[in-house]
C-alpha positions in Angstrom: 59.4 -97.9 58.3 59.8 -101.4 56.9 58.6 -102.1 53.4 57.6 -105.3 51.7 55.8 -106.4 48.6 52.6 -106.2 50.8 53.0 -102.4 50.8 53.6 -99.8 53.4 52.8 -100.2 57.0 50.6 -97.8 59.0 51.7 -95.3 61.5 49.8 -93.0 63.9 51.1 -90.9 66.8 50.3 -93.8 69.2 50.6 -97.0 67.1 52.7 -98.3 64.2 52.1 -101.4 62.1 55.0 -102.4 59.9 55.9 -105.6 58.0 59.0 -107.7 58.0 58.2 -110.0 55.1 54.9 -111.6 56.1 55.4 -110.9 59.8 53.4 -107.9 61.2 55.3 -105.7 63.6 53.0 -103.8 66.0 54.7 -101.1 68.0 53.1 -99.4 71.0 54.2 -95.7 70.9 51.9 -93.7 73.2 54.2 -91.4 75.0 55.7 -91.6 77.5 55.1 -95.2 78.7 52.4 -96.7 76.4 49.8 -96.4 79.2 46.4 -97.8 78.6 43.2 -95.7 78.7 39.9 -96.2 77.0 41.0 -94.8 73.6 44.3 -96.6 73.5 42.8 -99.9 74.5 40.5 -99.5 71.5 43.3 -98.5 69.2 45.4 -101.6 70.0 42.4 -103.9 69.9 41.4 -102.7 66.4 44.9 -103.5 65.1 44.8 -107.0 66.7 41.3 -107.7 65.3 42.4 -106.5 61.8 45.5 -108.6 62.0 43.5 -111.7 62.8 41.4 -111.2 59.7 44.4 -110.4 57.5 45.4 -113.4 55.6 48.8 -111.9 54.7 50.2 -112.2 58.2 51.9 -115.5 59.1 52.9 -114.2 62.6 53.1 -111.0 64.6 55.5 -109.3 67.0 54.3 -106.8 69.6 56.7 -104.3 71.1 57.0 -100.9 72.6 58.9 -97.7 72.0 61.9 -96.5 74.0 62.6 -98.2 77.4 59.0 -99.2 78.1 56.8 -102.0 76.7 53.8 -100.8 78.6 53.2 -99.5 82.1 49.6 -100.7 82.2 46.6 -98.5 83.0 47.1 -94.8 82.7 47.3 -93.7 86.4 46.8 -90.1 85.4 43.4 -90.6 83.9 41.9 -94.1 84.8 41.6 -93.6 88.6 39.5 -90.4 87.9 37.0 -92.1 85.6 33.3 -91.8 86.6 31.1 -94.9 86.9 30.2 -95.0 83.3 33.8 -94.6 82.1 34.9 -97.3 84.6 32.5 -99.7 83.0 33.8 -98.8 79.5 37.4 -99.2 80.6 36.6 -102.7 82.0 35.0 -103.6 78.7 37.8 -102.3 76.5 40.5 -103.9 78.7 38.7 -107.3 78.4 38.4 -106.9 74.7 42.1 -106.0 74.4 43.4 -109.0 76.3 40.9 -111.3 74.7 41.9 -110.2 71.2 45.6 -110.7 71.9 45.1 -114.1 73.6 42.9 -115.5 70.8 45.0 -114.2 67.9 45.2 -117.2 65.5 48.7 -116.6 64.2 51.8 -116.7 66.4 52.3 -113.7 68.6 55.7 -112.9 70.1 56.1 -110.1 72.7 59.4 -108.2 72.2 59.5 -106.8 75.8 61.9 -103.9 75.2 61.6 -102.5 78.7 59.2 -102.1 81.6 56.1 -104.3 81.5 54.0 -103.4 84.5 50.4 -104.3 85.5 48.3 -104.5 82.3 51.4 -104.1 80.3 52.7 -107.4 81.6 49.3 -109.0 81.1 49.5 -107.9 77.4 53.0 -109.5 77.1 51.7 -112.7 78.8 49.0 -112.9 76.2 51.7 -113.6 73.6 52.8 -117.1 72.6 56.4 -116.3 73.3 58.1 -113.5 75.2 61.6 -112.1 74.6 62.7 -109.5 77.1 65.5 -107.1 77.5 68.2 -108.4 79.9 68.6 -105.3 82.1 67.1 -102.0 83.1 63.5 -103.2 83.1 60.9 -104.0 85.8 58.2 -106.5 85.3 55.2 -107.3 87.5 51.5 -107.0 88.1 51.1 -104.1 90.6 47.3 -103.6 90.5 46.8 -104.6 94.2 49.2 -101.9 95.3 47.3 -99.2 93.5 43.9 -100.5 94.4 42.7 -101.7 91.0 41.0 -105.2 90.9 41.7 -107.4 87.9 39.3 -107.9 85.0 38.4 -111.5 84.3 40.6 -111.6 81.2 43.7 -110.5 83.1 43.2 -113.1 85.8 42.6 -115.8 83.2 45.8 -115.0 81.3 47.8 -114.9 84.6 46.4 -118.2 85.7 47.0 -119.8 82.3 50.5 -118.5 81.6 52.2 -118.6 85.1 52.7 -121.5 87.5 50.1 -121.5 90.2 52.5 -120.4 93.0 53.9 -117.7 90.8 50.7 -116.1 89.7 49.4 -116.3 93.3 52.4 -114.5 94.7 52.6 -112.0 91.8 49.0 -111.0 92.1 48.8 -110.8 95.9 52.2 -109.0 96.5 52.2 -106.6 93.5 56.0 -106.9 93.5 58.2 -105.9 90.6 61.0 -108.0 89.4 64.1 -107.5 87.3 64.6 -109.4 84.1 66.5 -112.3 85.7 63.9 -113.0 88.3 61.1 -112.5 85.8 62.7 -115.2 83.7 63.0 -117.5 86.7 59.3 -117.0 87.5 58.2 -117.8 83.9 57.0 -114.3 83.0 59.3 -114.3 80.0 60.9 -117.0 78.0 64.3 -115.6 77.3 66.5 -112.5 77.8 68.5 -110.6 75.2 70.5 -107.4 75.1 68.4 -104.5 74.2 69.9 -104.4 70.7 68.8 -108.0 70.0 65.3 -108.1 71.5 63.5 -107.2 68.3 65.6 -109.3 65.9 65.3 -112.3 68.2 61.6 -111.8 68.4 61.2 -111.7 64.7 63.3 -114.8 64.4 61.1 -116.6 66.9 58.0 -115.4 65.1 59.3 -116.9 61.9 60.1 -120.2 63.7 56.6 -120.5 65.1 55.1 -119.6 61.7 56.9 -122.7 60.3 54.0 -124.9 61.4 50.9 -125.1 59.1 48.8 -122.0 59.8 45.5 -123.8 60.4 47.1 -126.4 62.6 48.8 -123.8 64.7 45.6 -121.9 65.2 43.7 -125.1 66.1 46.2 -126.2 68.7 46.3 -122.8 70.2 42.5 -122.8 70.6 42.7 -126.3 72.1 44.8 -125.5 75.1 43.5 -122.0 75.6 39.8 -122.9 75.2 38.8 -122.9 78.9 40.3 -119.5 79.5 38.9 -118.1 76.3 35.4 -119.3 77.1 35.5 -117.5 80.5 36.9 -114.4 78.8 34.0 -114.6 76.2 31.5 -114.8 79.1 33.0 -111.7 80.6 32.6 -109.9 77.4 29.0 -110.9 77.2 28.2 -109.5 80.7 29.7 -111.9 83.2 32.3 -109.4 84.5 31.9 -109.3 88.3 33.6 -105.9 88.4 30.9 -104.3 86.4 29.8 -102.4 89.5 32.0 -99.5 90.8 35.6 -100.7 90.0 37.7 -97.8 91.3 37.2 -95.8 94.5 38.8 -92.9 96.4 41.6 -95.1 97.8 42.7 -95.9 94.3 43.0 -92.3 93.4 45.2 -91.7 96.4 47.4 -94.8 95.7 47.7 -93.8 92.0 48.9 -90.3 93.0 51.5 -91.9 95.3 52.6 -94.3 92.6 53.0 -91.5 90.1 55.1 -89.5 92.6 57.3 -92.5 93.3 57.8 -93.0 89.5 58.7 -89.3 89.2 61.3 -89.6 91.9 62.8 -92.6 90.1 62.8 -90.7 86.9 60.3 -93.1 85.4 
């Protein structure tokens, strides 16, 4: 664990927060693939909200453990949620993506491996994205599994990808290797696995070189329309608030898990 004058970081079984100087390093470490369920969305959101209120942090880096950044929604549990749990999952997903996208300090995603579905949306919420240059798949696969997008996810995709790219990504559900993900604007640069974190910390320090309040203000300026629609969703304007996941989703999720098992994922 990294140590600084600010003190020790925090670590739990599923989340670690360390410090590199005044840069916060948030590490997703929910085995095996940092998948998102209700509890884990709330865990990550709490850390992001705490970071936004912590005057010590000049920037943050978000990364995963092992060979996965995040595989998105937990297909072992989320498709089996009842109606109440589905509403809760929508709410906590919207809160998670909103908290990441509105973080006032620079946020760099160190995409250490696979970033799929909500995992890629979380990476896209960062201000800059450094990805591993091989052995990773990136894409938004929700349509393949039968999970419609929450408002916050669509807003981030529309804001961060070129129109033709987010349209194709969302409607095909295709996965891409690092090179194609770079060409499509999903990430900003590629590095060997051994350099992803160090380069991300370097970029976070670079972004933090601007005056803190100015950086936060400029970030709010160009994200304001998307953030306003996200805030409305959090206040009840989420069109998916009715039944979100049906029997077909459960079938598709089981098929996806079986395919991942065959690939050794």
